[in-house]
N, C-alpha and C positions, 0 to 999 in steps of 0.2 A: 153534552155527551161525555166529553173528557172528564168533566167535573163529577158526573154520576159514576163513571168507572173508578175514579180516584176515591170517591167516598165508599164504594163497595169494597175496594181493596183495603182501605183503612179499617173498615168494619170487620173484614175477614182477619186482618192482622191483629186487631183487638181481641177477637175470639181466640185466636191461636195463643196470644200472650196470656190471656186469662186461663186457658187450658193448662199451659205449662206452669203458671203460678200455682194452680191447684195441685198439679203433680208435685211440685217442690214443697208444698205445704202438707204433703201426705193426705190429701183430701180423699183419695181413692183407697178403698179397703182391699180390693182385689185387682189382679191384673186384668181379668175379664171386664170389669167395670171401666177401667182405664182405657182399654182397647176399644170398648163399645163407644165411649164418648169420642175418642180420637177418630173412629170410623164415621160417626155421625157428623163430625166437623170436617171430614176429609183431610185429616192430618196424618201424613205418613209417619210412622214411628220408626226410629232407627233400630237396626239390628245390633249395633254397637255404638257406644257414645261415651263422652266425658263431659263434665261440666266445668267451665272456667268462670271465675269471678274476678272482675276488675274493679278496684276501688279507687276512686279519685280522692286524694288526700285533702283537697280543699273543700270537698263536699258541696261544691256549687253545681246546681242543676245544669248550667251551661256546659261545664266541663264534662259531666257525665253524658250529655247529649252529643257533644262533639266526638267523644271517644266512641260512643255507640254508633254514630254515623261512620266513623273510620272503620270500625269492625264490620258493619253491614256492607260497606262499599267493598271491602276485601272478600267477604263471604258471597257476594253476588257473583263473583268469578268462579265459585266452587259449585259443584253439582251434588252436594251432599245434603243431608237433612240437618240443617242448622237453624237455630233460633236465637234471637237477641232480645232481651228486655231489661228493664230497670227495676230495682227495688231500693228505694231511697238513693243513697250515693253509690250503690253497687250496680254494676252491669253484670247480668248473668248471661252467659253464652253457652248454649247447648250445642256441642259439636258432635254430629252423628254421621253415620253412614248406613245405607240400606244393605250393605254387603259386609260380611265378616272379613273380607280381604283387605279393606282399607282401615288403617288405624286413625281414629280421630285425634290421637295425641300428636301425630305428624302434622295434622291440620292446625292443632293448637299451637305447636311450635312455630308454624308459619305465621299464624295470626299474631303471636307475641312479637316476632321479628318485624312484621309489617307495622304493628302498633308502635313499636319503639322507633322505627324509622320515620313515622309520621308525627310522633308526639315528642321527639327528643328535645325540641325547643320549648316544650310546654312548661310553664312556670310551676305547675303543681305536679308532684310525683304521682305515679300510678303504682298501686300495689296489686300484683297479679298472683292468683292461685289457681291450681288445676287439680280436680279430684281424680280418682282412679278411673280407669276405663271399665265399663260394665256392659253386659249383654241383657240384663234383666231390667226392663223399664221401671220396675218398682224401686230400683236402686238410684234413681235420678236425684232424689233429695239427699241420699247418702253421699253421692259424688259432689253435690253442691256444698254440703257441710264440710267435707274434706277440703274443698277449695277455700272455704271461709277460714278453716284452721291455718292454711298457708298464709292467707292475707293477715290474720291476727299476728302470726309470728313475724311477718315482715313489718307490721306496724310497731311491734315491741322493739325490734332491732333498729328500726328507723330507715330501712332501705332494703332493696332487693338484692344487693351485692352478695351477701352471705347466704341468703335463703334460696333454695331451689324453687322453681315454679310448681313442681309436681309433688303432690302429697306423698307418693310412694318413696320419694327421695328425701323427704323432710327429716327423717331420722330423729335425733334428740331434740331438734327444734320444735318438734310436736308438743313438747312439754313446756315450752316457754310461757304459754298463756296461764297454765296452772301455777307455775313458779311465780310469775308476775303477780297474779291475783293473791297468792299466799303472802308474798312480800308486802304488797299494798295493804293487806289486811293486818299484818303484823305491825306495820308502820302506824296505821290508824289506831291500833290497840295501844301501842307505845305512847302515842300522843295523848290518848284519853287517860292513861295511867298517870302521865306527867301532870295533867290538869286536875286530877282527882285530889 
């Protein structure tokens, strides 16, 4: 009986994860289509949300799973609309609320503090980024891409000390990826010219 219930719960969690992966991949063309599928899967959609991306620098699946478990453990204490899933070495966390009165960014700050307190002795650094807060569910992938931009900036700099977690506060660091790519391209071109 317990085994059967656990399997049903895992199956439901798998469907929820697949649904949010589709949302993040812009699979839905209209908000109505997205809401229809959410309703069919009995997934409550947040009224307001932000997306956080946590990247494990060592890219080991064990590290990602450990971090995901720490985040899930914390979020079980919350009564908001939150979801956690993995995409390669990244952990994507959707922090939401059914009410406009609660800011998911406050929850995100709490998750970050909790994560740092639980993983401070971890040998591999974690790079954390958070997208803007939105009310339109069709903007979930936008929030995720903003969080990824923060993570890219942190990777380039080599640590989270100088880079804010929040995309809104990223400022000129937003352009680091473009500058880094341009410099890398120039360096490759210079090397090719030298060998020509």
